[in-house]
N, C-alpha and C positions, 0 to 999 in steps of 0.2 A: 504494500500500500504506500503510495507516495505521500510526502509531507504536505502536499497541497490539499489532498482530500479531507483530512481532519479539519483544516482551517475553513474549507468550504462548508463542511457540515456545521461547524461552530457558528459561521455567519448566518446560516439558515436558522439555527436554533435561536440566535439572538433576534433575527427578524420576526420569528414567531412570538418571542417574548414581547416585542414591541406591539405587535398586532393584538395580542391577548391582554394588553394593558387596558384596552378599551372595553367597556361593558355598558349595560343599560343606564347605569348611574354616572358614568364617566365617558361621555361621548366626545367631548372636546378636552384635549390635554395640552399643557405647555411643556416645554423641554424639562423643567424641573420635576413635573409630575412623572414624566417618563423615566427620568433618572431614578427617582425613588421606587418606581414600580419594577424596573429592570436591573438596577445596580450597575448600569453601564455608564461610561464616561461621556461627556458632551461630544467630543470629537467622533467617537464611535457611533453615538446616537444620530448625529447629523448625517454621517455617511449612510447609515441604514435608512434613515428617513428619506434622504434624497433618492436612494435606489428604489424604495417602495413607492415614492411619489411618481417616479418615472414610469413605473408599471401600473399606476392607477390604484394602488392599495392604500395610499395615504393622500390626503388633501391638506394643504397648509394655507393659512390666511392670517392677516392682521400683523400688527407690530405692538409688542413682541409676537413672534409667530405662535399660532395655535394650530394644533393638528387634530384631524379627525379621520375616520375611515373613508376611503375613496370608493368610487363606483365599481372597481374590480371586486371588492368584497361582496357587494350586492349581487354581482353576476355569479359568484361562487355560491352564495347563499341561495339564490334562485335555482341553480343547478342541483344543489343538495336537496332543496325542497321538492323538486320534481322527482328526485330519486327515492323519496320517502313518501309514498302516497298517504300514509297515516298522518303525516304532518299537515298536508293540504286539506285532507278530509276533516281533520280535527279543528282547524282554525275557526270556522263559523260556529261550531258547537261550543268551543271554548268561549267565544264572544257572548253567546247566549247564556252560558253558565256564569260568566262574569257579571252580566247584567242582572241575572236572577239572584245571585248570592251577594254581590258587591264585596266579595273577598278575592284575594289573590288566587288565580287559577293557573294551572300549568299542564303541559304535556311532557311526560317523562318517557324516554326511550331506553330499552335494555341494550347497553353497549355489549354486554356479555352476561353470563350468569352471576358475575361478581360485581358488576358496576352498572349504574344507570346515569343518564345525563339529561339535562333540561333542554328540550327543543323549542318550547314556546312558554312564555310567561306573560300573563296580563296582571299588572299590579292593582291591588285594591284601591278604590278612590278614597277610602277612609284615612284620616290623618294618622291613626294608629293601625299599622298593618305590618305584614311580613313579606319581604321580597329579597331574592338573591340574584335575579336576572337570569337570562338564558346562558347556556353553555357550562354551567357548573356541574360537577359530578360528585357522586357519593357512593359508598359501598351499597350493594343491593340489600344487605341484611339490616340496614339501619334506616329508619324512617318509613312512614306509611307508603310513600310513592314507590319505594323499592320493594317493600314486603308484599305490596299488592301484586307485583309481578312475580316475585320469588315464589309465592304460594302456588302459582300456576305454571311453574316450570317443571320439566321432567325430573324425576327423582334423583337422577345422577347429578344434574345441575344444582339441585337444592343441596345435595350433600357437599358439593364443592364449595358452595357459599357458606354453609353451616360450619365447615372446617375453619373458617376465618373468625368465627365468633369466639371471643375471649372474655372471661375465662371459659375453659372447656365445659364446665358444669352448666353453663348457660345454653348449651346447644340443644339439650332436651327441652328446655323451656321454649326456645325459639321454634323447635319443631312443633310443639303443641300450639304455639301462637299461629303458625302458618296453617295448621289444620283448622283452627277457628276462623281464620281469614277465608279459607276456601269455602267453609260452610256459610259464612255471612255474605260473601261476595264482595267484600271491601276491607280495607285496613284503616284503622283509626289509632293515632298516637297522640300523646300529650307530652310536650317538653322533651321529646326524645333526642332531637338534634339541636334544637334551639330553645332556651328557657322561655316559657310563657306562650309557646306556639302550639296550636292544635293542627294536625295534618290529617287529611282524608285522602286515600288512594283507592281508585277503582280500576281494576284491570281491563285492558283492551285485549280480547282473546281472538286467536285465529280459529280456523275451521276445526282444528284438532283440540281446542280448549287450552292451548298454551298462550301465555301472555308475552307480548313483545313491547307493550307500552302501558302507561297508566294515565288516567285523567285525575288531576289532584286539585284539592282546595286547601288553602292555608289561611289561618287567621289567629288572632290573639285568643287565648283561652277565656278571657273575660267575656268575649262576644260569642265564642263558639260553644254554646250550651243551650239546653232546652230545645224549644221548637226550631230555632235558627239552625242549630247543629243537625237536627233530624232532617231539615229541609236541604241543607248542604250535602248530607250523605245521599239522600234520595236523588238529588239533581246530578251529583257526580256520577253515581251508578247509572242513571238514565243516559247521561252524555256518553259514557263509555260504551254502553250497549248500542247507542245510535252509531257510534264510530264503527263498531263491529259490523252492524247491518250494512252500512254504506261501503264497507270494504269487502263484504262477503262475496262479491262477484269477482274479486281479484285473486290470482293464485297466491297461496300463503308465502312463497318466496319473495313476492314483490311487495308485500304489505309493509315491511319494515326496512327493506333494503338489505337484509341479511338472511342467510339460510334459516329455515325453520328448525328449531331444536329437534333432535332425534333421541 
């Protein structure tokens, strides 16, 4: 391997670090913001930003310069969206769910039996709400959005995920919890990943009954109780079922963009 290749790979990694510094709450950043987010020096950052702007991935404006994602990112996002029918099918249903619950709603995708990622998030209009933005990932065995999928994965995949549960004595409890989720048809957690947050996850199932995505509702525990909580659960489950129905005409392999679990 030549000495040039590792340097090229490092440059790519740094460019990715720059791009992933942007999120739903940080759409416009200054050079100091990017330094803090990436740990890179200003000369290195300016070289990367210039290269990314030349290719359309970054747009800069103002004095001092401010940076935001460019149109090339939108083209990639559109291509990704087209390759995951579950994303495009879920969007209008998530908008309806958001309007009905007025809580933060999201579509989570199973990256693997061990991890899920947020593909869409619509933030609650309430002043007190919970939001992490699109693109974040978490282990499948933690939180309602992951457990709702994990409960409906093949047994071998569940075992792989349960092997990550620590301490080991918690694995039997988790297996019991997953069985309860399968029976109920949804997952419900309180303050499991973030203090004070209630999370609901409803699985999106393929023709064989395996989950490749989940429809989720998140809100503060003070608000997520009583009739409102019951309504949020009902509406999340309903939205997930509607996604399944609208995808039912598509082959299972095309639903999530990855092969169906076996």
